[in-house]
N, C-alpha and C positions, 0 to 999 in steps of 0.2 A: 519961750519959743521952742518947739520941738525940732531939733536938728535933723531927725530922721526924715522929715518931709523935704528938707533942702539938700541933704547930701545924697548924691546919686552915684551909681557905679554902672559900668557896662558889662554885659554878659552876652555871650553868643547863644542864640536860640539853638537848642540841640536838634531841632527838626530842620529848619531852613538855613541855619548858620549865620543869619544876619545879626548884627550887633543891636542890642536893646538896652536902653537906659532904664534902670530900675532904682526906685527910691530905697534908701538904706532901711527904712522902716518896714519894708516888705521882705527883708532877708528871711529865708526859711519858710516862706509861704508860697503857695501856688500862684503863678502869674501867667499871663497870656502874651504871646508874641504879637506885636502890633502888625507884623507883616503877614504871617501865615496863620495866626490865631491858635497855634499849638500851645498847650499848657506845660509848664515845667516849674521846678522848685528854684526860687531865686537863691543864688549862692554867690559869695564873693570870690570863690575859687574857680578858675577855669580848669578844664581837663588838660592834662599834659598831652602833647602830641603823641599819638599812638596808644594812649591809655585806654581808649575805648575801641573795641573791634569795629573797624570801618564798615565791614559787611553787615554786621548786626545793626549798626546805626542807620545804614541805608535801608535795610529791610524794615526797621521800625518806622522810618520816615514814609516809606511806601505804604505800609499798613495804615498809618494815620491818614494819609491822603485818600486811600481807598474808602475808609470809613467816612471821611468828610464828604467824599463824592456821593456815597450812598445816601447820606443824610440830606444833601443838597439836591439830589435828583428829584424831579417832579414825580408825584405819584400818578400812576395811570390806573384805569379801571380794569385793564387786562392783566391777568396773572398767568404764569406758565407753571405747569406741573411737570415734574421730572418722572 
């Protein structure tokens, strides 16, 4: 029996902040948040409070949401030229 499939840990998604359960066998790999679908590297260590610049984290989150909105936007036959 592979214990990595049964042992899980919780990590906060760096994009939305929600807690995500991750199998230990996925440590060090790219995983996707079930809530916002952002991808991040599974790690057993959480960031210390204040270790990451909050403004940068917020801007990264905004950028990811804008990219996702552009990808999800319906395509139209009209185009605009600048």
